[in-house]
VOTI-252605 format. One line per field, with one value per atom (N, C-alpha, C): atom name; residue in three letters; x, y, z. Coordinates in steps of 0.05 Angstrom, whole numbers, plus 5000, padded with zeros to 4 digits. Last residue first. Example, Ala and Ser with C-alpha at 12.3 -4.5 7.8 and 13.67 -1.06 7.14 Angstrom:
BEGIN
site	(N/CA/C/N/CA/C)
code	(Ser/Ser/Ser/Ala/Ala/Ala)
px	(5257/5273/5258/5264/5246/5264)
py	(4955/4979/5001/4886/4910/4934)
pz	(5142/5143/5157/5156/5156/5156)
This chain:
BEGIN
site	(N/CA/C/N/CA/C/N/CA/C/N/CA/C/N/CA/C/N/CA/C/N/CA/C/N/CA/C/N/CA/C/N/CA/C/N/CA/C/N/CA/C/N/CA/C/N/CA/C/N/CA/C/N/CA/C/N/CA/C/N/CA/C/N/CA/C/N/CA/C/N/CA/C/N/CA/C/N/CA/C/N/CA/C/N/CA/C/N/CA/C/N/CA/C/N/CA/C/N/CA/C/N/CA/C/N/CA/C/N/CA/C/N/CA/C/N/CA/C/N/CA/C/N/CA/C/N/CA/C/N/CA/C/N/CA/C/N/CA/C/N/CA/C/N/CA/C/N/CA/C/N/CA/C/N/CA/C/N/CA/C/N/CA/C/N/CA/C/N/CA/C/N/CA/C/N/CA/C/N/CA/C/N/CA/C/N/CA/C/N/CA/C/N/CA/C/N/CA/C/N/CA/C/N/CA/C/N/CA/C/N/CA/C/N/CA/C/N/CA/C/N/CA/C/N/CA/C/N/CA/C/N/CA/C/N/CA/C/N/CA/C/N/CA/C/N/CA/C/N/CA/C/N/CA/C/N/CA/C/N/CA/C/N/CA/C/N/CA/C/N/CA/C/N/CA/C/N/CA/C/N/CA/C/N/CA/C/N/CA/C/N/CA/C/N/CA/C/N/CA/C/N/CA/C/N/CA/C/N/CA/C/N/CA/C/N/CA/C/N/CA/C/N/CA/C/N/CA/C/N/CA/C/N/CA/C/N/CA/C/N/CA/C/N/CA/C/N/CA/C/N/CA/C/N/CA/C/N/CA/C/N/CA/C/N/CA/C/N/CA/C/N/CA/C/N/CA/C/N/CA/C/N/CA/C/N/CA/C/N/CA/C/N/CA/C/N/CA/C/N/CA/C/N/CA/C/N/CA/C/N/CA/C/N/CA/C/N/CA/C/N/CA/C/N/CA/C/N/CA/C/N/CA/C/N/CA/C/N/CA/C/N/CA/C/N/CA/C)
code	(Unk/Unk/Unk/Unk/Unk/Unk/Unk/Unk/Unk/Unk/Unk/Unk/Unk/Unk/Unk/Unk/Unk/Unk/Unk/Unk/Unk/Unk/Unk/Unk/Unk/Unk/Unk/Unk/Unk/Unk/Unk/Unk/Unk/Unk/Unk/Unk/Unk/Unk/Unk/Unk/Unk/Unk/Unk/Unk/Unk/Unk/Unk/Unk/Unk/Unk/Unk/Unk/Unk/Unk/Unk/Unk/Unk/Unk/Unk/Unk/Unk/Unk/Unk/Unk/Unk/Unk/Unk/Unk/Unk/Unk/Unk/Unk/Unk/Unk/Unk/Unk/Unk/Unk/Unk/Unk/Unk/Unk/Unk/Unk/Unk/Unk/Unk/Unk/Unk/Unk/Unk/Unk/Unk/Unk/Unk/Unk/Unk/Unk/Unk/Unk/Unk/Unk/Unk/Unk/Unk/Unk/Unk/Unk/Unk/Unk/Unk/Unk/Unk/Unk/Unk/Unk/Unk/Unk/Unk/Unk/Unk/Unk/Unk/Unk/Unk/Unk/Unk/Unk/Unk/Unk/Unk/Unk/Unk/Unk/Unk/Unk/Unk/Unk/Unk/Unk/Unk/Unk/Unk/Unk/Unk/Unk/Unk/Unk/Unk/Unk/Unk/Unk/Unk/Unk/Unk/Unk/Unk/Unk/Unk/Unk/Unk/Unk/Unk/Unk/Unk/Unk/Unk/Unk/Unk/Unk/Unk/Unk/Unk/Unk/Unk/Unk/Unk/Unk/Unk/Unk/Unk/Unk/Unk/Unk/Unk/Unk/Unk/Unk/Unk/Unk/Unk/Unk/Unk/Unk/Unk/Unk/Unk/Unk/Unk/Unk/Unk/Unk/Unk/Unk/Unk/Unk/Unk/Unk/Unk/Unk/Unk/Unk/Unk/Unk/Unk/Unk/Unk/Unk/Unk/Unk/Unk/Unk/Unk/Unk/Unk/Unk/Unk/Unk/Unk/Unk/Unk/Unk/Unk/Unk/Unk/Unk/Unk/Unk/Unk/Unk/Unk/Unk/Unk/Unk/Unk/Unk/Unk/Unk/Unk/Unk/Unk/Unk/Unk/Unk/Unk/Unk/Unk/Unk/Unk/Unk/Unk/Unk/Unk/Unk/Unk/Unk/Unk/Unk/Unk/Unk/Unk/Unk/Unk/Unk/Unk/Unk/Unk/Unk/Unk/Unk/Unk/Unk/Unk/Unk/Unk/Unk/Unk/Unk/Unk/Unk/Unk/Unk/Unk/Unk/Unk/Unk/Unk/Unk/Unk/Unk/Unk/Unk/Unk/Unk/Unk/Unk/Unk/Unk/Unk/Unk/Unk/Unk/Unk/Unk/Unk/Unk/Unk/Unk/Unk/Unk/Unk/Unk/Unk/Unk/Unk/Unk/Unk/Unk/Unk/Unk/Unk/Unk/Unk/Unk/Unk/Unk/Unk/Unk/Unk/Unk/Unk/Unk/Unk/Unk/Unk/Unk/Unk/Unk/Unk/Unk/Unk/Unk/Unk/Unk/Unk/Unk/Unk/Unk/Unk/Unk/Unk/Unk/Unk/Unk/Unk/Unk/Unk/Unk/Unk/Unk/Unk/Unk/Unk/Unk/Unk/Unk/Unk/Unk/Unk/Unk/Unk/Unk/Unk/Unk)
px	(4953/4961/4980/4934/4956/4966/4891/4916/4940/4851/4861/4887/4845/4854/4864/4826/4852/4863/4775/4795/4823/4747/4753/4775/4775/4757/4766/4787/4798/4777/4767/4759/4768/4792/4763/4752/4844/4838/4808/4839/4847/4839/4825/4807/4813/4872/4846/4826/4909/4912/4886/4888/4890/4892/4895/4868/4868/4951/4935/4907/4965/4974/4957/4942/4934/4941/4971/4942/4932/5022/5017/4988/5012/5022/5016/4996/4978/4986/5044/5018/4999/5079/5084/5059/5055/5058/5062/5061/5034/5034/5117/5102/5074/5127/5138/5123/5098/5092/5102/5125/5097/5088/5176/5173/5143/5163/5173/5170/5151/5130/5138/5202/5179/5157/5231/5239/5216/5203/5204/5211/5216/5188/5186/5271/5262/5233/5272/5280/5272/5239/5241/5246/5266/5254/5259/5252/5271/5256/5198/5214/5235/5161/5189/5206/5108/5118/5147/5101/5081/5093/5146/5138/5120/5145/5168/5161/5095/5100/5123/5106/5086/5089/5143/5151/5132/5111/5134/5143/5075/5065/5088/5109/5092/5083/5133/5150/5133/5086/5105/5121/5066/5050/5068/5105/5101/5085/5097/5122/5120/5048/5049/5074/5067/5049/5048/5095/5109/5092/5051/5070/5087/5030/5015/5032/5071/5065/5050/5066/5091/5086/5015/5019/5044/5026/5007/5010/5062/5069/5051/5032/5054/5062/4959/4987/5008/4912/4917/4946/4896/4912/4917/4870/4855/4870/4913/4895/4882/4944/4953/4932/4919/4928/4933/4909/4887/4895/4962/4942/4919/4986/4996/4975/4956/4957/4965/4968/4941/4940/5022/5014/4986/5018/5027/5025/4997/4983/4992/5037/5009/4994/5083/5083/5054/5064/5073/5072/5053/5032/5039/5104/5084/5061/5125/5136/5117/5090/5094/5104/5080/5070/5074/5102/5112/5104/5091/5097/5108/5044/5071/5076/4993/5011/5040/4954/4974/4993/4920/4911/4932/4951/4926/4916/4992/4999/4973/4964/4978/4983/4949/4929/4941/4999/4982/4960/5020/5033/5014/4967/4986/4996/4966/4954/4975/4988/4990/4977/4976/5004/5007/4921/4935/4964/4912/4902/4917/4936/4947/4937/4904/4933/4944/4853/4858/4888/4861/4855/4860/4869/4891/4886/4816/4840/4863/4786/4780/4805/4809/4809/4805/4797/4825/4827/4741/4755/4784/4732/4724/4738/4752/4765/4758/4714/4741/4755)
py	(4669/4697/4699/4619/4626/4655/4615/4602/4609/4641/4653/4640/4608/4635/4647/4560/4561/4589/4575/4567/4567/4587/4608/4600/4558/4557/4578/4597/4582/4580/4631/4603/4586/4678/4677/4649/4667/4671/4669/4664/4641/4643/4717/4695/4670/4744/4749/4727/4723/4718/4723/4744/4715/4708/4799/4787/4757/4801/4809/4797/4786/4770/4776/4828/4800/4782/4872/4871/4842/4857/4860/4858/4857/4833/4834/4911/4889/4863/4937/4942/4919/4918/4912/4916/4940/4911/4903/4995/4983/4953/4999/5004/4993/4984/4969/4973/5024/4995/4979/5071/5067/5038/5060/5063/5059/5061/5036/5037/5115/5095/5069/5137/5144/5123/5114/5109/5115/5136/5106/5100/5189/5181/5151/5186/5195/5187/5172/5152/5160/5185/5198/5177/5190/5171/5182/5252/5233/5214/5254/5264/5244/5242/5243/5256/5234/5261/5264/5178/5198/5226/5152/5148/5170/5170/5175/5172/5150/5179/5186/5095/5108/5138/5089/5084/5097/5100/5118/5114/5057/5085/5104/5012/5017/5047/5016/5019/5024/5010/5032/5037/4961/4985/5010/4928/4929/4954/4933/4944/4946/4906/4934/4947/4855/4868/4898/4845/4847/4861/4841/4863/4867/4794/4819/4844/4760/4762/4788/4767/4775/4778/4745/4773/4783/4692/4708/4738/4679/4677/4694/4685/4703/4702/4680/4669/4689/4708/4687/4678/4775/4753/4733/4821/4796/4772/4860/4857/4830/4872/4851/4844/4913/4889/4866/4952/4942/4915/4961/4951/4938/4982/4957/4945/5029/5009/4982/5058/5049/5026/5066/5053/5041/5096/5068/5053/5144/5130/5101/5158/5153/5136/5167/5147/5139/5209/5184/5161/5248/5238/5211/5258/5246/5234/5284/5258/5244/5331/5312/5285/5372/5346/5325/5418/5409/5381/5397/5418/5405/5370/5380/5403/5362/5339/5346/5401/5401/5377/5406/5389/5386/5438/5448/5432/5402/5426/5437/5366/5357/5380/5400/5387/5378/5413/5435/5423/5364/5378/5399/5316/5337/5352/5249/5276/5296/5201/5210/5237/5194/5193/5205/5195/5216/5217/5148/5173/5196/5110/5115/5141/5115/5119/5125/5103/5130/5135/5050/5068/5097/5030/5029/5048/5039/5052/5053/5005/5034/5049/4956/4965/4995/4954/4954/4964/4954/4976/4977/4905/4930/4954/4868/4871/4897/4874/4885/4887)
pz	(5629/5633/5656/5625/5607/5612/5659/5668/5650/5631/5657/5666/5587/5583/5609/5608/5595/5592/5626/5645/5633/5577/5597/5616/5518/5541/5562/5459/5481/5504/5421/5419/5443/5432/5436/5434/5418/5446/5451/5362/5378/5407/5351/5344/5360/5369/5382/5376/5332/5361/5376/5284/5288/5317/5295/5291/5295/5298/5321/5319/5246/5269/5294/5217/5212/5236/5236/5241/5237/5216/5245/5252/5160/5174/5204/5153/5146/5159/5169/5183/5178/5130/5158/5175/5084/5087/5116/5097/5093/5096/5097/5121/5120/5043/5065/5091/5014/5011/5034/5031/5037/5035/5010/5039/5047/4956/4968/4998/4950/4945/4958/4960/4978/4975/4917/4945/4964/4874/4877/4906/4881/4884/4888/4871/4897/4902/4817/4837/4865/4765/4791/4813/4702/4721/4749/4669/4680/4699/4621/4643/4651/4582/4574/4595/4593/4595/4588/4583/4574/4573/4606/4577/4567/4659/4642/4612/4675/4676/4657/4670/4652/4652/4711/4684/4664/4756/4750/4721/4752/4752/4745/4752/4729/4728/4803/4779/4754/4835/4839/4813/4818/4813/4816/4837/4808/4801/4891/4880/4849/4893/4900/4889/4882/4863/4868/4929/4904/4883/4962/4967/4941/4943/4938/4944/4961/4932/4926/5016/5003/4973/5023/5030/5016/5009/4993/4998/5051/5023/5004/5098/5093/5063/5095/5097/5088/5053/5073/5072/5045/5035/5058/5060/5062/5050/5055/5079/5081/5011/5030/5051/4981/4968/4987/5020/5004/4991/5038/5057/5041/4992/5004/5023/4985/4964/4976/5032/5027/5006/5020/5045/5042/4974/4972/4998/4994/4973/4971/5033/5040/5020/5002/5023/5030/4969/4957/4978/5008/4991/4978/5027/5045/5029/4982/4991/5009/4979/4957/4966/5013/5021/4999/4988/5013/5021/4920/4940/4965/4886/4880/4899/4902/4902/4895/4903/4924/4924/4861/4884/4905/4827/4837/4862/4814/4830/4843/4783/4807/4826/4741/4757/4784/4720/4730/4748/4702/4725/4737/4687/4680/4705/4713/4710/4703/4724/4697/4692/4779/4770/4742/4778/4792/4782/4749/4739/4752/4784/4757/4744/4830/4831/4804/4809/4820/4821/4796/4775/4784/4848/4829/4805/4869/4881/4861/4836/4836/4847/4851/4823/4821/4906/4897/4868/4903/4917/4908/4878/4865/4877/4916/4890/4876/4960/4962/4935)
């Protein structure tokens, strides 16, 4: 999993720092621009939070995802001398929050399923 996260983050930064012409060619500047930001950072949050044990570690990794948001936008500003795109930060933040919520919910569901599979059969039928 660490290799996947590293490759994914490299992809995020390469895409973020790609020249405008490249971004336009791949459709990242246009009608789906905002959805792309949400989707990329949804995936980023899931990759970072998925295997973290406990709420505290998930929150820390969510914080790391926010660091990636600001680092990618900040690097764009430094490299291209553009204005800081707060709308992109808002879309990225939305993706991180939804990804974090998804990872939390999925983790709780998996924990509950593991607990239920360890319960004796008679306990399961009486708890329903």
